[in-house]
TIDOKE-112412 format. One line per field, with one value per atom (N, C-alpha, C, CB): residue number from 1; residue in three letters; atom name; x, y, z. Coordinates in Angstrom, 2 decimals. Glycine has a CB too. Layout:
! residues N
nr (NUM/...)
rest (ALA/...)
atom (CA/...)
X (X/...)
Y (Y/...)
Z (Z/...)
This chain:
! residues 56
nr (1/1/1/1/2/2/2/2/3/3/3/3/4/4/4/4/5/5/5/5/6/6/6/6/7/7/7/7/8/8/8/8/9/9/9/9/10/10/10/10/11/11/11/11/12/12/12/12/13/13/13/13/14/14/14/14/15/15/15/15/16/16/16/16/17/17/17/17/18/18/18/18/19/19/19/19/20/20/20/20/21/21/21/21/22/22/22/22/23/23/23/23/24/24/24/24/25/25/25/25/26/26/26/26/27/27/27/27/28/28/28/28/29/29/29/29/30/30/30/30/31/31/31/31/32/32/32/32/33/33/33/33/34/34/34/34/35/35/35/35/36/36/36/36/37/37/37/37/38/38/38/38/39/39/39/39/40/40/40/40/41/41/41/41/42/42/42/42/43/43/43/43/44/44/44/44/45/45/45/45/46/46/46/46/47/47/47/47/48/48/48/48/49/49/49/49/50/50/50/50/51/51/51/51/52/52/52/52/53/53/53/53/54/54/54/54/55/55/55/55/56/56/56/56)
rest (MET/MET/MET/MET/ASN/ASN/ASN/ASN/GLU/GLU/GLU/GLU/ILE/ILE/ILE/ILE/TRP/TRP/TRP/TRP/ALA/ALA/ALA/ALA/ASN/ASN/ASN/ASN/ARG/ARG/ARG/ARG/LEU/LEU/LEU/LEU/VAL/VAL/VAL/VAL/ALA/ALA/ALA/ALA/GLY/GLY/GLY/GLY/THR/THR/THR/THR/LYS/LYS/LYS/LYS/LYS/LYS/LYS/LYS/TRP/TRP/TRP/TRP/ALA/ALA/ALA/ALA/GLN/GLN/GLN/GLN/VAL/VAL/VAL/VAL/PRO/PRO/PRO/PRO/PRO/PRO/PRO/PRO/MET/MET/MET/MET/ARG/ARG/ARG/ARG/LYS/LYS/LYS/LYS/ALA/ALA/ALA/ALA/ALA/ALA/ALA/ALA/VAL/VAL/VAL/VAL/LYS/LYS/LYS/LYS/ALA/ALA/ALA/ALA/VAL/VAL/VAL/VAL/LEU/LEU/LEU/LEU/ALA/ALA/ALA/ALA/GLY/GLY/GLY/GLY/ARG/ARG/ARG/ARG/VAL/VAL/VAL/VAL/ALA/ALA/ALA/ALA/ALA/ALA/ALA/ALA/GLY/GLY/GLY/GLY/GLU/GLU/GLU/GLU/ILE/ILE/ILE/ILE/SER/SER/SER/SER/PRO/PRO/PRO/PRO/GLU/GLU/GLU/GLU/GLN/GLN/GLN/GLN/TYR/TYR/TYR/TYR/THR/THR/THR/THR/ALA/ALA/ALA/ALA/ILE/ILE/ILE/ILE/THR/THR/THR/THR/GLY/GLY/GLY/GLY/TYR/TYR/TYR/TYR/ALA/ALA/ALA/ALA/TYR/TYR/TYR/TYR/GLN/GLN/GLN/GLN/GLU/GLU/GLU/GLU/GLN/GLN/GLN/GLN)
atom (N/CA/C/CB/N/CA/C/CB/N/CA/C/CB/N/CA/C/CB/N/CA/C/CB/N/CA/C/CB/N/CA/C/CB/N/CA/C/CB/N/CA/C/CB/N/CA/C/CB/N/CA/C/CB/N/CA/C/CB/N/CA/C/CB/N/CA/C/CB/N/CA/C/CB/N/CA/C/CB/N/CA/C/CB/N/CA/C/CB/N/CA/C/CB/N/CA/C/CB/N/CA/C/CB/N/CA/C/CB/N/CA/C/CB/N/CA/C/CB/N/CA/C/CB/N/CA/C/CB/N/CA/C/CB/N/CA/C/CB/N/CA/C/CB/N/CA/C/CB/N/CA/C/CB/N/CA/C/CB/N/CA/C/CB/N/CA/C/CB/N/CA/C/CB/N/CA/C/CB/N/CA/C/CB/N/CA/C/CB/N/CA/C/CB/N/CA/C/CB/N/CA/C/CB/N/CA/C/CB/N/CA/C/CB/N/CA/C/CB/N/CA/C/CB/N/CA/C/CB/N/CA/C/CB/N/CA/C/CB/N/CA/C/CB/N/CA/C/CB/N/CA/C/CB/N/CA/C/CB/N/CA/C/CB/N/CA/C/CB/N/CA/C/CB/N/CA/C/CB)
X (-11.54/-11.70/-11.20/-13.41/-11.01/-10.38/-8.83/-10.77/-8.46/-6.89/-6.65/-6.11/-7.65/-7.48/-7.72/-8.39/-8.57/-8.58/-7.34/-9.37/-6.70/-5.72/-4.43/-5.57/-4.36/-3.22/-3.33/-3.29/-4.90/-4.93/-4.67/-6.45/-4.88/-4.48/-3.21/-5.01/-2.44/-1.10/-0.44/-0.53/-0.83/-0.38/-0.61/-0.76/-1.73/-2.05/-3.01/-0.85/-3.66/-4.58/-5.83/-4.69/-6.04/-7.41/-7.16/-8.05/-8.26/-8.23/-9.29/-8.77/-8.85/-9.73/-11.33/-9.24/-11.76/-13.11/-13.75/-13.14/-12.90/-13.59/-13.80/-12.69/-13.26/-13.71/-15.08/-13.08/-15.94/-17.15/-17.33/-17.66/-18.16/-18.41/-18.45/-19.69/-19.07/-19.31/-17.86/-20.49/-16.84/-15.64/-14.69/-15.31/-14.67/-13.85/-13.06/-15.04/-14.00/-13.32/-12.33/-14.15/-12.91/-12.05/-11.02/-12.57/-10.72/-9.77/-8.79/-10.48/-9.29/-8.42/-7.62/-9.64/-8.25/-7.63/-6.70/-8.53/-6.80/-5.75/-4.52/-6.20/-4.76/-3.69/-3.12/-4.28/-3.84/-3.12/-2.22/-4.33/-2.79/-1.78/-0.44/-2.68/-0.55/0.62/1.39/0.08/0.95/2.06/2.37/1.65/1.90/2.19/3.23/1.04/3.18/4.21/5.40/3.52/5.48/6.61/6.26/8.21/5.27/5.04/5.00/3.61/4.15/4.01/4.31/2.42/4.58/4.81/3.67/5.22/3.60/2.36/2.25/2.32/2.92/2.86/1.98/4.42/2.36/1.80/0.27/2.62/-0.07/-1.48/-2.31/-1.36/-1.70/-2.28/-2.46/-1.59/-1.31/-1.72/-2.88/-0.75/-2.90/-3.93/-5.30/-3.69/-5.52/-6.91/-7.19/-7.14/-6.19/-6.67/-6.75/-7.87/-6.56/-6.70/-5.31/-7.59/-4.88/-3.67/-3.63/-3.87/-2.47/-2.27/-2.20/-0.94/-3.04/-2.81/-2.39/-4.12/-1.68/-1.09/-2.15/0.45/-2.31/-3.39/-2.91/-4.37)
Y (7.67/6.10/5.84/5.53/6.58/6.06/6.00/6.87/6.95/6.63/5.25/7.84/5.02/3.82/2.51/3.86/2.55/1.67/1.27/2.19/2.67/2.54/1.97/3.72/2.41/1.93/0.12/2.62/-0.12/-1.63/-2.48/-2.05/-1.75/-2.29/-2.30/-1.51/-1.39/-1.33/-2.45/0.25/-2.44/-3.55/-4.67/-3.50/-5.00/-6.40/-7.11/-7.11/-6.37/-6.78/-7.03/-5.98/-6.28/-6.05/-6.21/-4.48/-6.55/-6.84/-5.74/-8.59/-5.34/-4.37/-4.84/-4.17/-5.96/-6.47/-6.09/-7.96/-6.20/-5.82/-4.24/-6.46/-3.52/-2.03/-1.84/-1.23/-1.14/-0.84/0.08/-0.18/-0.30/0.46/1.86/0.07/2.25/3.95/4.38/4.60/3.85/4.18/4.00/3.44/3.23/2.79/4.29/1.92/5.07/5.93/6.89/6.51/7.13/7.88/7.41/8.16/6.01/5.06/5.06/3.64/4.91/4.97/6.54/4.81/7.46/8.84/8.97/9.94/8.29/8.34/7.56/7.87/6.61/5.53/6.03/4.02/6.95/7.62/8.77/8.36/9.46/10.65/9.93/11.78/8.87/7.91/7.77/6.30/7.19/7.32/8.54/6.86/9.42/10.68/11.31/11.32/10.96/11.33/10.40/11.44/9.48/8.03/7.38/8.25/7.34/6.34/4.85/6.68/4.74/3.23/3.46/2.45/2.37/2.16/2.39/0.68/2.80/2.47/0.98/3.19/0.16/-1.20/-1.75/-1.71/-1.18/-1.55/-1.07/-0.98/-0.06/0.76/-0.34/2.50/-1.02/-1.56/-2.96/-1.40/-3.61/-4.91/-4.73/-5.40/-3.67/-3.44/-3.34/-2.54/-2.27/-1.93/-2.70/-0.26/-3.14/-3.94/-3.17/-4.51/-1.92/-0.77/-0.31/0.46/0.06/1.00/2.31/1.47/2.54/3.88/4.89/3.94/6.27/7.05/8.31/7.19/9.12/10.45/11.45/11.03/12.07/13.24/14.52/13.15)
Z (-3.35/-3.50/-5.00/-3.26/-6.11/-7.22/-7.08/-8.37/-6.09/-5.94/-5.21/-5.02/-4.35/-3.66/-4.52/-2.51/-5.52/-6.63/-7.38/-7.50/-7.85/-8.53/-7.79/-9.08/-6.37/-5.66/-5.75/-3.99/-5.56/-5.27/-6.66/-4.60/-7.71/-9.26/-9.51/-10.41/-9.12/-9.43/-8.36/-9.31/-7.25/-6.30/-6.52/-5.19/-7.60/-7.84/-6.89/-7.83/-5.76/-4.99/-5.62/-4.05/-6.55/-7.13/-8.73/-6.68/-9.38/-10.97/-11.56/-11.40/-12.78/-13.40/-13.34/-14.92/-13.76/-13.72/-12.42/-13.92/-11.28/-9.91/-9.50/-8.76/-10.38/-10.38/-10.54/-11.43/-9.72/-10.06/-11.52/-8.85/-12.25/-13.52/-13.22/-14.21/-12.42/-12.37/-12.11/-10.99/-11.61/-11.14/-12.25/-9.97/-13.11/-14.29/-15.03/-15.47/-15.43/-16.03/-15.35/-16.61/-14.18/-13.15/-12.75/-12.10/-12.57/-12.27/-13.57/-11.95/-14.50/-15.90/-15.91/-17.46/-15.36/-15.47/-14.54/-15.34/-13.26/-12.38/-12.85/-11.12/-13.32/-13.76/-14.97/-14.03/-15.80/-17.08/-16.37/-18.33/-15.42/-14.93/-14.15/-13.72/-13.54/-13.00/-14.32/-12.31/-15.48/-16.74/-16.91/-18.12/-17.06/-17.24/-16.31/-17.18/-15.17/-14.09/-13.88/-12.78/-14.99/-14.81/-13.83/-14.51/-13.04/-11.83/-12.31/-11.06/-13.30/-13.91/-15.35/-13.73/-15.85/-17.51/-18.44/-17.84/-19.72/-20.46/-20.65/-21.83/-20.53/-20.50/-19.09/-20.55/-18.13/-16.99/-17.05/-15.83/-17.54/-17.61/-18.48/-18.47/-19.54/-20.47/-19.94/-21.71/-19.00/-18.24/-17.58/-17.25/-16.79/-15.94/-16.20/-15.45/-17.20/-17.51/-18.87/-17.64/-19.84/-20.75/-21.98/-20.36/-21.82/-22.81/-23.15/-22.23/-24.38/-24.89/-24.02/-26.56/-23.79/-23.10/-24.17/-22.20/-24.25/-25.32/-24.38/-26.41/-24.87/-24.15/-24.40/-24.77/-23.44/-23.47/-23.34/-22.42)
C-alpha cells in the first residue's frame, strides 16, 4: 500500500495531506528510496512531502 501511495504522489493524483498519518513514515521511506535509486529528484521529494531530502 505504501508503494501505491508513493506512485499516486509522484503522479500527482494525490497530495501529501491525503496520506493517512499511519502510512506517512513508510511512504517517506519509499520516496527516499526512489531518490537514492535516481527515480525522482531530491527536489521532487521535497515538493511532494514538504520535507527536505536527507541522504541515509
